[in-house]
C-alpha positions in Angstrom: -47.3 7.9 -2.4 -44.9 7.5 -5.2 -42.0 8.4 -3.4 -43.4 6.3 -0.8 -43.4 3.1 -2.7 -39.9 3.6 -3.8 -38.7 3.6 -0.5 -40.6 0.4 0.7 -40.6 -1.3 -2.4 -38.0 -0.5 -4.6 -35.2 0.9 -2.8 -34.2 -1.9 -0.5 -33.6 -4.5 -3.7 -31.3 -1.3 -5.2 -29.2 -1.3 -2.2 -29.3 -5.0 -1.9 -27.7 -5.4 -5.6 -25.2 -2.4 -5.3 -24.0 -3.3 -1.6 -23.1 -6.6 -3.3 -20.6 -4.9 -5.9 -17.3 -7.3 -5.7 -15.1 -4.7 -4.6 -17.3 -3.5 -1.6 -17.6 -7.5 -1.0 -13.7 -7.6 -0.9 -13.5 -4.5 1.8 -16.2 -6.3 4.1 -14.1 -9.3 4.3 -10.8 -7.1 5.3 -12.8 -5.1 7.7 -14.8 -8.0 9.8 -12.5 -10.8 9.8 -10.8 -9.5 12.7 -13.8 -8.7 14.6 -14.8 -10.7 17.6 -17.0 -10.8 20.6 -20.3 -8.9 21.0 -20.7 -6.4 18.0 -23.1 -3.7 17.3 -23.6 -3.2 13.6 -25.3 -0.1 12.7 -27.1 0.0 9.3 -27.4 -3.4 9.5 -29.4 -3.3 6.0 -30.1 -6.4 4.4 -27.5 -8.8 6.3 -24.6 -8.6 3.6 -22.1 -8.4 6.3 -22.7 -11.6 8.0 -20.9 -14.1 6.4 -17.5 -11.9 7.1 -18.0 -12.5 10.8 -15.8 -15.6 12.0 -15.5 -15.1 15.9 -18.6 -12.9 17.0 -21.0 -14.3 19.7 -23.7 -11.9 19.6 -24.3 -9.2 17.1 -26.8 -5.9 17.6 -28.2 -5.5 14.7 -29.2 -1.7 14.3 -31.8 -1.1 11.8 -34.5 1.4 11.6 -35.7 0.4 8.3 -38.0 -2.6 8.8 -38.6 -3.3 4.9 -34.6 -3.2 4.5 -34.8 -5.4 7.5 -37.0 -8.0 5.8 -34.6 -8.3 3.2 -31.9 -9.9 5.7 -34.3 -13.0 6.8 -32.5 -15.8 4.7 -29.2 -14.4 5.8 -30.0 -14.5 9.3 -31.7 -17.8 9.4 -28.3 -19.3 7.5 -26.2 -17.8 9.9 -25.1 -19.4 13.6 -24.4 -15.7 15.0 -27.2 -14.8 17.4 -28.4 -11.6 15.8 -30.9 -9.5 18.1 -32.6 -6.7 16.0 -32.7 -3.0 17.1 -35.3 -1.1 15.4 -33.7 2.2 16.2 -31.6 5.2 14.8 -28.1 5.3 15.1 -28.6 8.6 17.0 -30.3 6.6 20.1 -28.8 3.5 20.7 -30.7 1.4 23.1 -28.0 -0.2 24.7 -26.0 0.4 28.2 -23.0 2.4 28.4 -19.3 1.0 28.0 -21.0 -2.4 27.1 -19.9 -3.4 23.3 -16.6 -4.4 22.2 -16.7 -3.8 18.9 -18.8 -1.3 16.5 -19.3 -1.8 12.7 -20.2 0.4 10.4 -20.2 -0.4 6.6 -21.4 2.5 4.2 -23.7 3.9 7.2 -22.1 7.2 8.6 -23.2 8.6 5.0 -26.5 8.5 5.6 -27.6 9.3 9.4 -29.0 12.1 9.8 -26.8 13.6 12.7 -23.5 12.4 12.3 -21.9 13.9 15.7 -24.6 12.7 17.7 -24.0 9.3 16.1 -20.5 9.1 16.8 -21.1 10.5 20.6 -23.4 7.6 21.0 -20.5 5.0 19.7 -18.6 6.5 21.8 -21.1 5.8 24.8 -21.7 2.2 23.9 -18.3 0.9 23.4 -15.9 -0.2 26.1 -13.0 2.0 26.9 -10.8 -1.1 24.7 -13.8 -1.2 22.2 -12.9 -0.4 18.7 -15.4 1.3 15.9 -14.5 -0.5 12.4 -15.8 1.0 9.3 -15.6 1.7 5.6 -17.2 4.7 4.2 -17.5 6.7 0.9 -16.1 10.3 1.6 -15.6 13.7 0.6 -13.1 13.4 -2.2 -9.8 15.6 -0.9 -8.0 14.8 -4.0 -9.9 16.1 -7.4 -11.8 19.7 -6.6 -14.3 19.0 -10.1 -15.6 15.7 -8.3 -15.8 17.3 -5.0 -17.7 20.4 -6.4 -19.9 17.8 -7.8 -20.4 15.9 -4.7 -21.8 19.2 -2.9 -23.9 19.7 -5.6 -25.5 16.2 -6.0 -25.6 15.4 -2.2 -29.4 17.2 -2.0 -30.4 14.9 -4.5 -28.7 11.9 -3.7 -29.9 11.8 -0.3 -33.6 11.6 -0.8 -33.4 9.1 -3.7 -30.6 6.7 -1.4 -32.3 6.6 2.2 -30.4 9.8 3.4 -26.9 9.2 1.5 -24.7 11.4 1.5 -21.8 12.0 -0.6 -19.6 15.1 0.7 -19.1 13.8 4.4 -15.5 14.4 5.4 -15.4 10.9 7.8 -12.1 11.5 9.1 -12.2 14.8 10.4 -15.3 13.8 12.0 -14.0 11.1 13.8 -11.7 13.6 14.8 -14.1 15.7 16.5 -16.0 13.0 18.3 -12.7 11.9 20.2 -11.7 9.4 18.3 -8.1 8.5 16.7 -7.6 6.2 13.8 -5.6 3.1 14.8 -5.3 1.9 10.8 -6.9 3.3 8.0 -6.7 3.1 4.1 -8.2 5.6 1.4 -9.0 4.0 -1.4 -10.9 4.0 -5.0 -13.5 1.0 -5.6 -14.0 -0.7 -8.7 -17.4 -0.6 -10.2 -18.6 2.5 -8.3 -19.5 5.9 -10.3 -16.2 8.3 -9.9 -18.6 10.8 -7.8 -18.9 8.4 -4.6 -15.7 6.2 -5.5 -13.0 7.7 -3.2 -13.6 5.3 0.4 -11.9 5.2 3.9 -11.4 1.8 5.6 -10.3 2.1 9.1 -10.0 1.2 12.7 -11.1 3.9 15.2 -9.9 3.8 19.2 -11.4 5.9 21.8 -9.0 8.8 22.6 -8.5 8.0 26.7 -10.4 11.2 27.9 -13.5 9.8 25.5 
């Protein structure tokens, strides 16, 4: 009962605040300004990305957590974008094959239960010329002590933060799923604890055989 109260009444507000850290907002802007057309955003959350979409006609907002999505209502009302909520998990995206120009993920791939399945679903719904735009925190490849700590804390972290895992190698997972990185940049985000500070901003294309 207490955990359910935390998940429904406390965590959505914590998430909304943490995700507005200035350094993260700067990376949202960098990632999203070039995005146009019809877009699927997995892990829409509280709609923080909405102001950064400049040329988007239709946005499918995939967010399974209704309590989190409720906090997006004011941002959706203030936006000119046609936002259609998909209350589903990214493991089973309710969209047709090869129907989406762009898929966006901002700090979401860390929290999905089946990352391999999610990436295959993104492959399925993307058009052959489509692009996956993502920014995620990643397994630290440069500091062994932090990497060990990430592995140690992840079992606790994923319960406290709606499935968030600190120890995922996102670049490796993308390669295994048949994506190639068109653009990418590893960086350390200011204002974030060191255990989750290393991040990846990337744009990935489907390989021709995908």
